[in-house]
C-alpha positions in Angstrom: 0.0 0.0 0.0 1.3 3.5 -0.9 1.8 5.4 2.4 3.6 8.4 0.9 2.7 11.9 2.3 1.3 12.8 -1.1 -1.1 9.9 -1.3 -2.1 10.4 2.4 -2.8 14.0 1.8 -5.1 13.3 -1.2 -7.1 10.8 0.9 -7.3 13.3 3.7 -8.7 15.8 1.3 -11.3 13.3 0.1 -12.3 12.6 3.7 -12.4 16.3 4.5 -14.9 17.0 1.8 -17.3 14.4 3.1 -16.9 15.8 6.6 -17.7 19.3 5.5 -20.9 18.1 3.9 -21.9 16.4 7.2 -20.5 19.2 9.5 -23.6 19.4 11.6 -24.5 15.7 11.6 -22.8 14.2 14.7 -23.5 10.6 13.8 -21.8 10.9 10.4 -18.9 13.0 11.9 -18.1 10.3 14.4 -17.5 8.0 11.4 -15.1 10.4 9.7 -11.5 9.2 9.2 -10.4 12.8 9.8 -10.8 12.1 13.5 -8.0 9.5 13.2 -5.9 11.6 10.9 -5.9 14.5 13.4 -5.6 12.3 16.5 -8.9 13.6 17.9 -10.2 10.2 19.1 -8.7 10.9 22.5 -11.2 13.8 23.0 -14.3 13.4 25.1 -16.5 14.0 22.0 -14.5 13.5 18.8 -17.4 14.7 16.6 -17.6 18.0 18.4 -13.8 18.3 18.4 -13.7 17.7 14.7 -16.4 20.3 13.9 -14.6 22.8 16.1 -11.2 22.1 14.4 -12.7 22.5 10.9 -14.6 25.7 11.8 -11.6 27.2 13.5 -9.4 26.4 10.5 -11.9 28.0 8.1 -12.1 31.2 10.3 -8.3 31.3 10.4 -8.3 31.7 6.6 -10.1 35.1 6.8 -7.8 37.6 5.0 -6.4 40.3 7.2 -6.6 44.0 6.2 -8.4 45.4 3.2 -8.4 42.6 0.7 -10.6 43.2 -2.4 -13.8 41.1 -2.5 -12.7 39.5 -5.8 -9.2 38.4 -4.4 -8.7 34.7 -4.5 -8.0 34.5 -0.7 -11.3 36.3 0.0 -13.2 34.1 -2.4 -11.9 30.9 -0.8 -12.8 32.1 2.7 -16.3 33.1 1.6 -16.9 29.8 -0.2 -15.9 27.8 2.9 -17.9 30.0 5.2 -21.1 30.2 3.2 -21.2 26.7 1.9 -20.1 24.7 4.9 -20.3 26.8 8.1 -23.6 28.5 7.1 -24.7 25.6 4.9 -25.9 27.8 2.1 -26.9 26.1 -1.2 -24.6 26.2 -4.2 -27.1 28.2 -6.2 -27.4 30.9 -3.6 -23.6 31.2 -3.1 -23.1 31.3 -6.9 -25.6 34.1 -7.2 -24.1 36.1 -4.3 -20.5 35.8 -5.7 -21.6 36.3 -9.3 -20.3 32.9 -10.4 -21.7 30.1 -12.5 -22.3 26.8 -10.7 -19.3 25.3 -12.6 -17.0 28.1 -11.5 -18.2 27.8 -7.9 -17.5 24.0 -7.9 -14.0 24.6 -9.1 -13.5 27.2 -6.4 -14.9 24.7 -3.8 -12.3 22.1 -4.9 -9.5 24.7 -4.5 -10.9 25.9 -1.2 -11.0 22.4 0.3 -7.4 21.8 -0.8 -6.4 25.0 1.0 -8.4 23.9 4.1 -6.6 20.5 4.0 -3.2 22.2 4.3 -4.5 24.6 6.9 -5.7 21.8 9.1 -2.4 19.9 8.8 -0.5 23.1 9.7 -2.8 23.8 12.7 -2.6 20.2 13.9 1.1 19.3 13.9 0.3 16.1 15.8 -1.5 14.6 12.7 -0.7 11.2 11.2 0.3 12.5 7.8 3.2 14.8 8.6 3.2 14.4 12.4 5.7 12.5 14.6 3.3 10.5 16.8 2.8 6.8 16.2 -0.1 4.5 16.8 0.1 0.6 16.9 -2.7 0.4 14.3 -2.2 3.6 12.3 1.6 4.3 11.8 2.8 7.8 11.0 3.5 8.4 7.3 6.9 9.9 8.0 9.5 8.2 10.3 9.4 9.1 14.0 11.9 11.3 15.8 12.6 13.4 12.6 11.8 17.0 13.8 13.9 18.5 11.0 11.8 16.6 8.4 8.5 17.4 10.1 9.4 21.1 10.3 10.4 21.2 6.7 7.2 19.5 5.5 5.1 21.8 7.7 6.7 24.8 6.2 6.1 23.5 2.7 2.5 22.7 3.5 2.0 26.2 4.9 3.6 27.8 1.9 1.5 25.7 -0.5 -1.6 26.7 1.4 -0.8 30.3 0.9 0.0 29.8 -2.8 -3.4 28.2 -3.4 -5.1 31.3 -2.1 -3.2 33.5 -4.5 -3.3 31.5 -7.8 -4.0 33.6 -10.9 -4.4 31.2 -13.8 -4.2 32.5 -17.3 -4.1 31.3 -20.9 -0.5 31.2 -22.1 1.3 29.7 -25.1 3.4 26.8 -24.0 6.4 27.9 -25.9 6.3 31.4 -24.3 6.2 29.7 -20.9 9.2 27.5 -21.6 11.1 30.3 -23.3 10.8 32.6 -20.3 12.2 29.8 -18.1 15.1 29.3 -20.5 15.9 33.0 -20.5 16.0 33.2 -16.7 18.2 30.1 -16.5 20.8 31.3 -19.0 23.4 32.1 -16.3 22.9 28.6 -14.9 23.6 27.1 -18.3 26.7 29.2 -18.6 27.8 28.0 -15.1 27.4 24.3 -16.0 28.6 24.8 -19.6 25.4 23.4 -21.0 24.0 24.0 -24.4 20.2 24.0 -24.4 18.3 22.6 -27.5 14.5 23.2 -27.7 12.3 21.1 -30.0 8.7 21.8 -31.0 8.9 25.5 -30.3 6.7 26.5 -33.2 3.6 24.8 -31.7 0.7 27.3 -31.0 -0.5 25.0 -28.2 -1.8 26.9 -25.2 -2.2 25.9 -21.5 -4.2 27.4 -18.7 -1.8 27.7 -15.7 -0.6 30.0 -12.9 2.5 31.3 -14.7 4.3 32.3 -11.5 4.2 28.9 -9.8 4.7 27.0 -13.1 7.8 29.0 -13.9 9.2 28.2 -10.4 8.5 24.5 -10.9 10.2 24.5 -14.3 13.2 26.4 -12.9 13.5 23.8 -10.2 13.6 21.1 -12.8 16.1 23.1 -14.9 18.4 23.4 -11.9 18.7 19.7 -11.6 18.7 19.1 -15.4 21.5 21.5 -15.9 23.7 19.8 -13.3 23.0 16.4 -14.9 23.9 17.8 -18.4 27.1 19.5 -17.1 29.5 20.0 -20.0 26.9 18.6 -22.5 23.5 19.2 -24.0 20.1 19.6 -22.4 17.2 18.7 -24.8 13.9 20.4 -23.9 11.1 19.1 -26.1 7.5 20.3 -26.4 5.2 17.3 -27.2 1.5 16.9 -27.9 -0.3 13.8 -26.7 -4.1 13.6 -27.1 -5.6 16.2 -24.6 -2.2 16.9 -23.0 1.1 18.6 -23.7 4.4 17.4 -22.4 7.6 19.3 -21.6 10.4 16.8 -21.7 13.9 17.4 -20.1 16.6 15.0 -21.3 20.3 15.7 -20.5 22.9 14.4 -22.9 26.1 14.2 -20.9 29.8 13.5 -21.8 30.6 9.9 -21.1 32.7 10.7 -18.1 30.0 12.8 -16.5 28.5 11.3 -13.3 24.8 11.9 -13.0 23.5 12.9 -9.5 22.0 10.0 -7.5 18.4 9.0 -7.5 17.8 10.3 -4.0 19.0 13.7 -5.1 16.4 13.7 -7.9 13.6 12.9 -5.5 14.5 15.6 -3.0 15.0 18.3 -5.7 11.9 17.6 -7.7 9.4 17.0 -4.9 8.4 20.6 -4.5 8.4 21.1 -8.2 5.8 18.3 -8.4 3.6 20.1 -5.8 3.8 23.3 -7.7 2.9 21.7 -11.0 -0.1 20.0 -9.4 -1.5 23.5 -8.5 -2.1 23.9 -12.3 -3.5 20.3 -12.5 -0.4 18.9 -14.1 2.0 16.2 -13.0 5.7 15.3 -13.1 7.1 11.9 -14.2 10.7 11.1 -13.3 12.7 8.3 -14.8 12.8 5.2 -12.6 15.8 4.4 -10.4 18.6 3.0 -12.5 17.4 4.6 -15.7 19.0 7.6 -17.5 17.9 10.9 -15.9 14.7 12.3 -17.6 11.8 14.3 -16.4 8.4 14.9 -18.2 6.0 17.6 -17.1 2.4 16.9 -18.3 -0.2 19.7 -18.5 -3.8 19.6 -19.8 -4.0 21.3 -23.2 -6.4 24.3 -23.3 -9.1 23.3 -25.7 -12.1 25.6 -26.2 -15.3 23.6 -26.4 -17.1 23.9 -29.8 -20.7 25.0 -29.5 -22.6 24.2 -32.7 -25.1 27.0 -33.5 -27.9 26.3 -36.0 -29.4 29.6 -36.9 -30.2 31.1 -40.4 -29.8 34.7 -39.0 -26.2 35.7 -39.6 -26.5 38.6 -37.2 -27.4 36.1 -34.4 -24.4 33.9 -35.3 -22.1 36.9 -35.0 -23.6 37.9 -31.7 -23.1 34.5 -30.2 -19.6 34.4 -31.6 -18.9 37.7 -29.7 -20.5 36.4 -26.6 -18.3 33.3 -26.6 -15.1 35.2 -27.3 -12.6 34.9 -24.4 -14.7 32.1 -22.8 -14.0 28.3 -22.6 -16.4 27.9 -25.6 -16.0 28.7 -29.3 -18.8 29.3 -31.8 -19.2 26.9 -34.7 -22.1 28.3 -36.6 -24.1 27.2 -39.6 -27.0 29.0 -41.4 -28.1 26.2 -43.7 -30.2 23.6 -41.8 -29.8 21.1 -44.7 -26.1 20.7 -43.9 -26.4 20.9 -40.1 -26.4 17.2 -39.2 -23.5 16.2 -41.4 -21.4 19.2 -40.2 -22.2 18.5 -36.5 -21.1 14.9 -37.1 -17.9 15.9 -38.7 -16.9 18.2 -35.9 -17.8 15.9 -33.0 -19.8 18.7 -31.4 -20.5 18.6 -27.6 -23.3 21.2 -27.3 -25.9 22.4 -29.9 -27.8 25.7 -29.9 -30.8 25.3 -32.1 -33.1 28.1 -33.4 -36.7 27.3 -34.0 -37.4 29.6 -36.9 -35.5 27.9 -39.7 -36.2 27.8 -43.5 -37.5 24.6 -44.9 -37.5 22.7 -41.6 -38.4 24.2 -38.2 -36.4 23.7 -35.1 -38.8 21.2 -33.6 -38.4 18.8 -36.5 -34.6 19.3 -36.5 -34.6 18.5 -32.7 -36.3 15.2 -33.5 -33.8 14.4 -36.1 -30.9 15.1 -33.8 -32.4 13.0 -31.0 -32.7 10.0 -33.4 -29.3 10.4 -34.9 -26.9 7.5 -34.0 -24.0 9.8 -33.2 -25.7 13.0 -32.1 -28.5 11.5 -30.1 -26.9 12.2 -26.7 -25.5 15.7 -27.5 -27.4 18.3 -25.4 -29.5 20.6 -27.5 -30.5 24.1 -26.2 -33.5 25.6 -28.0 -33.3 29.3 -28.7 -36.4 31.2 -29.8 -38.5 34.3 -29.2 -41.5 32.0 -28.5 -42.4 31.2 -24.9 -42.1 27.4 -25.5 -39.8 26.2 -22.8 -42.1 23.3 -21.7 -42.6 22.1 -25.3 -38.8 22.2 -25.8 -38.0 20.2 -22.8 -40.8 17.6 -23.4 -39.5 17.1 -27.0 -36.0 16.2 -25.6 -34.1 19.5 -25.4 -31.6 19.8 -22.6 -32.2 23.6 -22.1 -34.1 26.6 -23.3 -33.0 30.2 -24.0 -35.7 32.9 -24.7 -34.5 35.4 -27.2 -33.1 38.0 -26.8 -30.7 36.6 -24.2 -27.6 38.1 -22.6 -24.0 36.9 -22.6 -24.4 35.9 -19.0 -27.5 33.8 -19.8 -25.7 32.0 -22.6 -22.5 31.2 -20.6 -24.5 30.1 -17.6 -26.6 27.5 -19.6 -23.6 26.2 -21.5 -21.7 25.7 -18.2 -24.7 23.9 -16.7 -24.7 21.5 -19.6 -21.0 20.8 -19.1 -21.6 20.2 -15.4 -24.4 17.8 -16.2 -22.3 15.8 -18.7 -19.4 15.6 -16.2 -21.7 13.9 -13.7 -22.9 11.2 -16.1 
C-alpha cells in the first residue's frame, strides 16, 4: 500500500470534503477518518472536536486587512464559510458571488485543498506529517525526525498560501518555456550546458498559474543543468491527445557522473507540488534509468458550440458572446447541412433556433435525437417564443428565450457541461 505523504494528503482531502458536507451531523462526523488523521479520538466527544477544528481552520483563513472582494483569498474564505459553516446552497452562493455553478464548484475544490493544508498546519500532531505513532495507524513519516517534520510543515503552509493567490491565465506553451530558458541562461553558462529546444513553433496553449509554473520548471532546470554539465540539455514540447508534455533530457559527456536517484527525488518533490497546482504532473525516470523528467499539462481546448441559426447577425452575436470564454462558436446558417457538419466536428453542445427555413427547429430537434452519433448531445433551443415546456418535453436539454444576454448564454452552457461531467 502506498503510504507516501502525497497519497495520504489526497485521501485526507477526500475525507475532509465528506466531513464538510456532514458538518452538523454528529452521527456521520463520528465515522469520519479525519478524527483519526488529526488524533482527535482521544477527545471526550470526537465529533464536536472535529467540527470545532474544521470551523476554526476556516475562520483562520479570513484575510487580514483590506483585501478586495474579488481576491482569491477572499473568495476561498467566503466559499468555505457560506457553503459549509452557514450551509448555504450552491445556487445561492453562486448568485451572491456572481459565479456560475461550474465556477463555484472549481472554487470549492480549490478551497477544500487549501483547508486541507491549513488543518495539517494547525494540527502538527497529525498522522500525515506528524511525529506520533499508533500501533494500528503508523505515521507516514519516520518518528523522531523533527527537521523533516518542520520542513514538511513549512512547505505545506507555503503551498496553502499559494493556493489562495493563484492567478491562472491562458498562455502559449512555448512562451512559458522560453521565459524559463531566458531566466536560466546564467545557470547554463555556469554548468557549460547547451540547451536545445524542440517543438517551439507549436501554437498550443495551456491554462496555468505562470508564477508557480515558472518556479516549478526552474526547479527542474536546476537539476537538469547539473545532470547535463558540459553537455547538452534537450527540452522538447510534445503533444499527446488532450495533454502537452515538456520533456527534459540531458545528454552528458561519457565521463559525467549523474547525481544519484535520492538527489532527484529531493530536488523535484516541491516542483511536483507546484505543477499540481495547475492540474499537471511530473514523471521522473525510474531508479537505475537515465535521468529524464516529463511535465504533463492539460491542453487548453475551447469547447465547440454548434449553432444552427439562419440569421447571420445572431451567429455573429453568439460568436462575440463566446469570445474569451471556454467555448467557441461553430455556426451554420443552412439547416440542410447541419447534421453532417455536426457529425464531422464531434460537437458537444448544440444551440438550435426554432425559426429555420424549410424545416423548423422542432423537427430538427427530433432528427438530432434520433441520430446515432448526435442523439446524446445536449440541445439548447433558442427562440422568441415562450415554449420552454414544449422544448423540454421534446427532448431539449435547455431553453433560451431570445433576446438573451451573454451571462444567460454562458450560464446555460456551463450547466450542460456540469451535467455531462456527472454522467
